[in-house]
Z-matrix of the N, CA and C atoms (Angstrom, degrees):
N
C 1 1.438
C 2 1.516 1 109.18
N 3 1.307 2 115.93 1 141.17
C 4 1.463 3 119.90 2 -175.69
C 5 1.513 4 113.50 3 -63.00
N 6 1.326 5 118.51 4 -30.02
C 7 1.455 6 120.46 5 177.57
C 8 1.518 7 112.35 6 -57.81
N 9 1.325 8 115.43 7 -28.69
C 10 1.456 9 119.86 8 177.72
C 11 1.521 10 111.62 9 -76.09
N 12 1.312 11 117.63 10 -16.85
C 13 1.456 12 121.23 11 -176.09
C 14 1.522 13 111.63 12 -94.90
N 15 1.342 14 116.46 13 -49.80
C 16 1.468 15 117.85 14 -173.93
C 17 1.526 16 113.73 15 -116.89
N 18 1.332 17 118.68 16 11.97
C 19 1.453 18 121.56 17 173.24
C 20 1.512 19 115.58 18 78.91
N 21 1.329 20 118.86 19 3.15
C 22 1.454 21 121.24 20 179.84
C 23 1.511 22 111.63 21 -83.74
N 24 1.337 23 115.43 22 -169.43
C 25 1.455 24 120.61 23 174.85
C 26 1.523 25 108.68 24 -59.70
N 27 1.326 26 117.27 25 142.22
C 28 1.475 27 118.54 26 178.02
C 29 1.527 28 110.76 27 -57.29
N 30 1.297 29 116.00 28 130.21
C 31 1.461 30 123.28 29 -175.94
C 32 1.521 31 108.39 30 -142.59
N 33 1.309 32 115.73 31 148.06
C 34 1.455 33 120.56 32 173.63
C 35 1.519 34 107.34 33 -110.45
N 36 1.314 35 117.02 34 129.18
C 37 1.456 36 121.36 35 -179.86
C 38 1.526 37 110.11 36 -94.86
N 39 1.327 38 115.61 37 144.39
C 40 1.460 39 122.55 38 171.52
C 41 1.516 40 105.09 39 -114.53
N 42 1.335 41 116.44 40 122.18
C 43 1.463 42 118.45 41 -177.73
C 44 1.511 43 111.46 42 -147.91
N 45 1.311 44 115.05 43 162.42
C 46 1.459 45 121.83 44 176.61
C 47 1.518 46 110.29 45 -81.79
N 48 1.315 47 115.00 46 -172.77
C 49 1.461 48 119.58 47 -178.00
C 50 1.525 49 110.24 48 -152.30
N 51 1.309 50 114.79 49 149.39
C 52 1.468 51 119.25 50 172.76
C 53 1.526 52 110.30 51 -93.93
N 54 1.333 53 116.07 52 8.34
C 55 1.460 54 122.10 53 177.31
C 56 1.534 55 108.91 54 -130.35
N 57 1.334 56 117.87 55 69.36
C 58 1.459 57 120.33 56 -175.42
C 59 1.523 58 114.36 57 -59.68
N 60 1.313 59 117.71 58 -20.14
C 61 1.464 60 120.07 59 177.57
C 62 1.531 61 111.82 60 -65.69
N 63 1.334 62 117.10 61 -15.92
C 64 1.459 63 121.15 62 179.53
C 65 1.528 64 112.79 63 -93.47
N 66 1.321 65 118.99 64 0.66
C 67 1.462 66 120.41 65 177.33
C 68 1.519 67 109.14 66 -58.37
N 69 1.322 68 116.30 67 134.86
C 70 1.455 69 120.97 68 -179.25
C 71 1.510 70 114.47 69 87.52
N 72 1.322 71 117.54 70 -3.06
C 73 1.461 72 122.13 71 179.22
C 74 1.530 73 109.66 72 -100.34
N 75 1.308 74 116.97 73 151.53
C 76 1.466 75 122.27 74 177.97
C 77 1.531 76 108.72 75 -84.10
N 78 1.341 77 116.46 76 80.34
C 79 1.465 78 120.42 77 -175.89
C 80 1.522 79 112.65 78 -124.35
N 81 1.352 80 117.60 79 16.26
C 82 1.459 81 119.52 80 -179.34
C 83 1.526 82 109.02 81 -133.18
N 84 1.306 83 116.29 82 -170.62
C 85 1.469 84 121.44 83 179.75
C 86 1.525 85 111.37 84 -95.73
N 87 1.309 86 117.51 85 32.93
C 88 1.456 87 121.03 86 178.16
C 89 1.513 88 113.68 87 103.93
N 90 1.309 89 117.60 88 2.70
C 91 1.464 90 120.71 89 177.45
C 92 1.526 91 109.65 90 -69.92
N 93 1.313 92 115.11 91 164.91
C 94 1.452 93 121.00 92 174.67
C 95 1.517 94 107.13 93 -106.36
N 96 1.324 95 116.89 94 110.23
C 97 1.468 96 121.82 95 178.55
C 98 1.514 97 108.66 96 -88.67
N 99 1.307 98 115.73 97 134.31
C 100 1.467 99 121.43 98 179.33
C 101 1.521 100 108.87 99 -136.03
N 102 1.330 101 115.45 100 168.00
C 103 1.461 102 119.50 101 175.44
C 104 1.525 103 108.96 102 -63.56
N 105 1.319 104 116.57 103 149.13
C 106 1.463 105 121.24 104 -177.87
C 107 1.526 106 112.03 105 -57.88
N 108 1.339 107 118.00 106 -31.46
C 109 1.467 108 121.00 107 178.59
C 110 1.530 109 111.04 108 -63.04
N 111 1.331 110 117.42 109 -33.43
C 112 1.459 111 121.15 110 177.62
C 113 1.522 112 109.85 111 -68.25
N 114 1.328 113 116.86 112 -40.19
C 115 1.470 114 120.65 113 177.77
C 116 1.531 115 109.57 114 -60.33
N 117 1.317 116 117.17 115 -41.86
C 118 1.462 117 120.49 116 179.14
C 119 1.521 118 111.07 117 -62.26
N 120 1.336 119 117.76 118 -39.87
C 121 1.468 120 120.91 119 177.82
C 122 1.523 121 110.43 120 -65.39
N 123 1.326 122 117.03 121 -45.18
C 124 1.463 123 120.89 122 -179.23
C 125 1.527 124 111.61 123 -64.61
N 126 1.313 125 117.00 124 -35.16
C 127 1.470 126 121.09 125 -179.12
C 128 1.520 127 111.55 126 -63.67
N 129 1.329 128 117.70 127 -22.49
C 130 1.456 129 121.24 128 179.50
C 131 1.514 130 113.88 129 -82.61
N 132 1.342 131 118.01 130 -6.90
C 133 1.461 132 121.50 131 -179.36
C 134 1.528 133 110.85 132 -83.22
N 135 1.319 134 117.40 133 148.76
C 136 1.464 135 119.39 134 174.03
C 137 1.530 136 110.33 135 -65.23
N 138 1.330 137 116.54 136 151.01
C 139 1.467 138 120.33 137 175.72
C 140 1.517 139 109.67 138 -56.89
N 141 1.301 140 116.71 139 148.59
C 142 1.468 141 125.04 140 179.64
C 143 1.515 142 114.06 141 71.93
N 144 1.336 143 118.41 142 12.26
C 145 1.454 144 120.83 143 175.00
C 146 1.522 145 108.38 144 -72.86
N 147 1.334 146 118.41 145 125.21
C 148 1.467 147 119.32 146 176.92
C 149 1.530 148 110.19 147 -63.30
N 150 1.320 149 116.44 148 139.35
C 151 1.453 150 122.83 149 178.59
C 152 1.522 151 107.80 150 -126.60
N 153 1.318 152 117.30 151 125.39
C 154 1.457 153 121.18 152 178.38
C 155 1.527 154 108.68 153 -91.21
N 156 1.330 155 115.48 154 128.46
C 157 1.453 156 121.75 155 -179.91
C 158 1.526 157 107.71 156 -102.34
N 159 1.330 158 116.48 157 124.60
C 160 1.467 159 121.46 158 177.85
C 161 1.512 160 109.16 159 -123.16
N 162 1.304 161 115.18 160 139.53
C 163 1.467 162 119.89 161 178.10
C 164 1.512 163 110.38 162 -87.43
């Protein structure tokens, strides 16, 4: 969680990766890694849009 990194409010980041073979692996500090195409879709949403995360 980002709050553990920079001292702010606890936050979960959703971001792309340059190593797509690691998607689904526990290789970050709690972020949600997704394909870059998903990041592009999310970037088009207005701020504060609820996003449902499904495994």
